[in-house]
Structures are given as C-alpha cells and as structure tokens.
C-alpha positions in Angstrom: 25.7 -41.3 -8.6 25.7 -44.9 -7.1 25.4 -45.3 -3.5 29.1 -46.1 -3.4 29.9 -42.6 -4.6 27.2 -40.7 -2.2 28.6 -42.2 1.0 32.0 -41.0 0.2 31.1 -37.6 -0.8 29.1 -37.2 2.5 32.0 -38.8 4.6 34.6 -36.0 3.2 31.8 -33.7 4.4 31.1 -35.3 7.9 32.9 -35.8 11.2 36.5 -35.6 10.1 35.5 -36.2 6.8 35.0 -32.1 6.6 38.5 -31.9 4.9 38.5 -31.4 1.7 54.1 -64.6 6.4 57.7 -63.7 6.2 58.0 -60.7 8.6 61.2 -59.1 6.9 61.0 -55.8 5.0 61.6 -56.5 1.3 63.4 -53.5 -0.6 61.5 -52.1 -3.6 61.8 -49.1 -6.1 59.7 -46.0 -4.9 56.5 -45.8 -6.3 54.5 -43.0 -8.2 50.9 -43.4 -8.4 49.7 -41.1 -11.4 47.2 -38.1 -10.4 47.2 -34.9 -8.6 48.1 -35.1 -4.8 49.0 -39.0 -5.3 52.7 -39.2 -4.9 53.7 -42.3 -2.9 57.2 -42.9 -2.5 59.2 -45.4 0.2 58.5 -44.4 3.8 60.4 -43.0 6.2 62.6 -45.7 8.3 63.4 -45.2 12.1 65.4 -47.1 14.3 64.5 -47.2 17.9 67.0 -49.7 19.8 66.1 -53.1 18.3 62.7 -51.7 16.5 62.3 -51.0 12.9 59.7 -48.5 12.2 58.5 -47.4 9.0 56.3 -43.9 8.9 53.5 -44.7 6.2 51.5 -41.7 4.9 47.9 -42.3 3.8 48.1 -39.0 2.1 46.9 -35.6 3.9 43.2 -33.8 4.8 42.6 -30.1 3.5 40.1 -28.0 5.9 39.0 -25.9 3.6 37.0 -23.1 6.0 39.1 -21.6 8.8 36.3 -20.6 10.9 35.4 -24.6 11.1 38.3 -25.4 12.9 37.1 -24.7 16.3 34.5 -22.6 17.4 37.0 -20.8 20.2 39.5 -20.3 17.9 40.5 -16.6 17.3 40.7 -16.5 13.4 42.7 -13.3 13.6 45.4 -14.6 15.4 45.3 -18.0 13.5 45.8 -16.3 10.1 48.8 -14.5 11.6 50.1 -17.7 12.8 49.6 -19.2 9.3 51.4 -16.2 7.6 54.1 -16.4 10.0 55.0 -20.1 9.4 54.6 -19.4 5.7 51.3 -21.0 4.9 48.1 -20.4 3.3 45.5 -18.4 5.1 42.7 -19.9 3.0 43.1 -23.6 4.4 44.5 -25.8 6.7 46.4 -29.1 5.7 47.0 -32.0 8.1 49.1 -35.2 7.7 47.9 -38.5 8.2 51.1 -40.2 9.5 50.8 -43.9 10.1 53.7 -46.1 12.3 54.3 -49.4 11.4 56.5 -51.1 14.0 58.6 -54.4 13.5 59.2 -56.4 16.5 61.4 -59.7 16.5 58.1 -61.6 15.5 55.5 -58.9 15.2 54.3 -56.3 12.6 52.3 -53.6 14.1 49.9 -51.1 12.4 49.2 -48.0 14.1 45.6 -46.6 12.5 44.6 -47.5 8.9 43.8 -44.1 7.1 40.7 -43.1 5.5 40.4 -46.3 3.3 37.1 -46.8 2.0 36.2 -42.8 2.8 39.0 -41.4 0.8 39.6 -38.9 -2.1 42.1 -38.0 -4.1 44.1 -36.7 -1.4 44.4 -39.6 0.8 43.8 -43.6 0.6 47.4 -44.0 0.4 48.1 -46.8 2.9 48.2 -50.1 1.3 50.4 -48.5 -1.4 52.8 -47.3 1.2 52.8 -51.0 2.6 53.8 -52.4 -0.7 56.7 -49.8 -0.9 57.8 -51.1 2.1 57.7 -54.8 1.0 54.3 -55.2 3.2 51.3 -57.6 2.6 48.0 -57.0 4.3 47.8 -60.4 5.6 51.5 -59.9 7.0 50.1 -57.3 9.5 49.9 -59.3 12.9 48.1 -56.3 15.1 46.5 -53.2 14.5 46.4 -50.6 17.2 43.7 -48.3 17.0 44.1 -45.0 18.7 40.2 -43.9 18.3 37.4 -44.9 15.9 37.1 -41.7 13.8 36.9 -42.5 10.1 40.1 -41.3 9.0 41.6 -43.7 11.6 39.5 -46.6 10.8 38.3 -46.3 7.3 41.3 -48.6 6.1 40.2 -51.7 8.1 37.7 -52.9 5.9 36.9 -53.0 1.9 33.9 -51.9 0.5 32.1 -55.2 0.9 32.9 -54.6 4.8 35.4 -57.6 4.4 38.4 -57.1 6.8 41.7 -55.7 4.8 43.9 -57.1 7.6 42.5 -60.5 7.9 45.2 -62.1 10.1 45.7 -59.2 12.4 44.5 -58.7 16.0 42.7 -55.4 16.1 43.3 -53.4 19.6 41.3 -50.7 20.6 40.4 -49.1 24.4 36.8 -50.7 25.2 35.3 -47.5 26.4 36.3 -46.4 23.0 34.3 -49.5 21.3 31.3 -49.1 24.0 31.0 -45.5 23.2 30.8 -45.6 19.5 28.4 -48.7 19.3 26.2 -47.2 21.6 26.5 -43.4 21.0 23.7 -40.8 19.9 23.4 -37.1 19.3 23.2 -36.6 22.9 26.4 -38.1 23.5 28.3 -34.8 21.8 26.4 -31.9 23.3 30.2 -30.4 24.2 31.2 -30.5 20.6 31.2 -28.6 17.5 29.9 -31.7 15.7 26.5 -31.1 17.1 26.2 -28.4 15.2 25.4 -30.8 12.0 23.4 -33.7 13.2 22.9 -35.4 9.9 26.9 -35.4 9.6 27.4 -36.3 12.7 25.0 -39.5 12.6 26.8 -40.4 9.6 30.1 -40.6 11.6 28.5 -42.6 14.0 27.1 -44.8 11.8 30.1 -45.6 9.9 32.1 -46.1 13.2 29.3 -48.7 14.2 29.7 -50.4 10.8 33.3 -50.7 11.1 33.6 -51.5 14.6 30.9 -54.4 14.2 33.4 -56.0 11.2 36.0 -55.8 13.3 34.5 -57.3 16.6 35.9 -61.1 15.7 39.1 -60.0 15.7 38.9 -57.4 18.8 41.1 -57.1 21.6 41.0 -54.2 24.2 44.1 -52.3 25.4 45.5 -53.3 28.6 46.5 -50.0 30.7 48.3 -51.7 33.6 50.4 -54.3 31.6 52.8 -54.1 28.3 52.4 -55.6 25.4 54.9 -58.0 23.5 57.7 -56.2 25.6 57.9 -52.9 24.0 54.2 -51.2 24.0 52.3 -49.7 26.6 49.1 -47.7 26.3 47.8 -44.3 28.0 44.3 -43.4 28.1 43.7 -39.6 26.9 40.1 -38.8 27.0 38.4 -35.5 25.3 38.7 -35.9 21.5 37.0 -39.0 22.1 36.4 -41.0 25.1 38.7 -43.8 24.7 42.0 -42.1 22.6 44.9 -43.9 23.3 48.4 -42.7 23.3 50.8 -45.4 22.4 54.4 -45.8 24.2 56.6 -47.6 22.0 59.9 -48.8 24.0 63.4 -50.5 23.3 65.8 -50.6 25.5 65.8 -46.8 27.1 64.6 -45.4 23.9 61.2 -44.2 23.8 58.8 -43.2 21.3 54.9 -42.0 21.9 52.3 -41.7 19.4 49.9 -39.2 20.6 47.1 -39.7 17.6 44.9 -36.7 17.2 46.3 -34.2 20.0 47.5 -31.9 17.6 45.6 -31.2 14.0 48.3 -28.6 13.4 52.3 -28.1 14.1 51.4 -24.4 14.5 48.1 -24.3 16.1 47.1 -26.4 18.9 50.4 -27.0 21.0 50.7 -22.8 21.8 46.8 -22.9 21.9 45.2 -25.7 23.4 42.6 -23.7 24.5 40.9 -23.4 20.9 40.3 -27.3 21.0 39.0 -28.7 17.8 35.8 -29.3 15.9 35.8 -33.2 15.9 36.4 -33.1 19.6 33.8 -35.4 21.6 34.0 -33.2 24.8 36.3 -30.0 23.9 36.7 -28.9 27.5 37.9 -32.3 28.5 40.2 -32.4 25.1 41.6 -28.8 26.1 42.4 -30.0 29.4 44.2 -33.5 28.0 46.3 -31.1 25.6 47.7 -28.9 28.2 48.9 -31.9 30.4 50.4 -33.2 27.2 52.4 -30.3 26.4 53.4 -29.8 30.0 54.2 -33.7 30.1 56.0 -34.4 27.0 58.0 -30.9 27.2 59.3 -32.0 30.6 60.1 -35.7 29.8 61.6 -34.5 26.4 60.2 -37.7 25.0 60.1 -38.2 20.8 56.9 -38.2 19.6 54.8 -38.3 16.5 51.3 -37.1 15.5 49.1 -38.3 13.1 47.8 -35.1 11.6 51.3 -33.3 11.7 53.3 -32.7 8.6 55.2 -36.0 7.2 56.8 -37.7 9.2 55.5 -36.0 12.2 58.7 -36.8 14.2 59.5 -34.5 17.0 59.4 -32.8 20.4 57.2 -30.6 22.5 58.8 -27.5 24.2 57.9 -24.5 26.0 58.8 -21.1 25.3 58.0 -18.4 27.7 54.2 -19.2 28.5 53.4 -21.1 25.5 54.5 -24.7 23.7 55.7 -25.2 20.6 56.2 -28.1 18.1 60.0 -28.8 17.3 60.3 -31.2 14.5 63.4 -33.6 14.6 66.0 -32.3 12.6 67.2 -34.9 10.1 70.7 -33.9 8.5 70.8 -36.8 5.9 68.9 -39.1 3.6 68.5 -42.5 5.2 67.1 -44.1 8.6 66.7 -41.9 11.6 67.8 -43.2 14.9 66.0 -42.2 17.9 
C-alpha cells in the first residue's frame, strides 16, 4: 500500500472520516459515473430572489457503528427513531450538500467535500460542478464553514496544489488559528479524544490544507455583509469557529447551517445527545438548542450539509421537541424560495 492510499484509509477512520472566466451556467446532459454508489446527476437548482443556487452533492458518508454517533446518545431510542423512519438500524448515512451561489458577478462555493480523503461513496464535487457547466477556475470565492476534513478535503489536490486557484478562500479567524495551533489538550470535552491517533491525523490534515490555502485566505467579517447577499454568524461548539452563512436577496433568505445536524431524524429532536466530532460537546449542544429555537421561530429556509439531499427545509417545534421538515417540491425543476 502506498503512502497516498494509507492516508486515505486512515482518514476514513479518523475524525469525521470515521464514516465508512464566464459566470453563466451552461447546460449539459446528466452524467453517470461508473461504480457502486457513484451516480452523479445534474444538481438541484434554486431561485432565491435574483440569485441562482445549485445544491451540489459530494456523495455521502456512512457511520457503521451506532455507538460511535455520540457517547451521550440513548441507543435504544436511536434505533426506535431509525426504525420508525424506515431507516436501517445498523448504520447511519449522512448527505454532503454543497451550495453554489451565483450572483451578478460572483460564483460562491460553500465548503468543498472530502476531496483527497474520499472513497467510493464520496468525492463527487468536481463532477457535480461539471454537470452544472462550471470549471474550478470560474469559482470566485469559497466560504469554509469549518475545517473538518469532509469540508476542506476538496480544496487541494494530492500534491497540495489549490483546486480552485483563482478563488478567495474565506474562514473564521478563530477557526484558522485553532486548527493551526491545535493539540490533543484542546479536545478534552470531545469524544474525539478517545482515539488520539485518529485525532492527530485530523489535526495534521487541517494544518496541511489551511497552510496551503493561506495565501488566498480572508477572514469572515461578522459585522458587515459581503457582496450584498451574504452575512455570517459564528456558532461555536462543533468547532470553535463553525459559521452559519445567511444568503439574502430582497426579502428572501436562506441559511446554511453546516454541521449543526448530522441526521434529519436524530439531532433536531435530541440535541442533548451531541455528536462524536464536536470539539466541545456541551457548547455544541447549547448552540443546537439555540438554533432550533431561533430557526423554528423565524421560519427561515435552511440547508444542512449532512441532511438527505438536497438538504433543504425548515425546523419546526412539535410539543417539547424540534423536528426537520423537508421542503416539499411538487414537480421536477427549479425550487423557488
């Protein structure tokens, strides 16, 4: 086994890897990749006021050990929920939904998928871009919600060259500085600390990629909008600098909630379980509870990175629990938000 394959295999057991020019969009025939679990078709298109948004997919991740979801989860309750929702009780699949936003003069990609750490289940981002008629060099900006490898692995190639060479890369300053200086002692309140070897790989991978993109790096400004349509909200817990991205056009708004929910049926009703990859599980639980309350009250449409494709919907409260309500679409084609 060569070093590249060893890194990929290690990554898939580490951190989140524990899961087994012209800005006009072109038209292209749907494309199917060969091999199991590798279908790539044209991405879902949305219209948000004057903005055009494509929801790309990098594939999916599979958590094959339910006990690894969180040390605080009630496995019996979890299995009942999975059963009641017609899901397997042996594993949990999570989506990898990546928004691409077209403004009048920008092409903005939000996160980048597994990339160099991918396996047969994921690593489909570039194919999805191609099916939207987009080349990597056309991307003007990349918003990085946080620096876990399933969000930044697509930023560089195997030789550490930038995949999106012309793009400005944006991230929270606290997120960049945390990972560039992180050590095992920074994960004392995380399930990740139970496997130091895998955690060290996660830290090293983040440092490697963040170092590569540093010349093109800008920090989020949480006080002001960017390009008229984007605002940012710091949401600590899952990582210190994880960031929600609010997208607005006119009176229409759409919020990207990144990794606040790794399941559409588990963490909305049971945020107190947390998730194994939370850097600070108590802070992450608190921020998820706050999100549930705020977004259910505001009724703002959201998209979650790890929710079933295309990951668009709303958070609603029923009795004493919150639930995910996917957006209803009655025909093939664009969604108007």
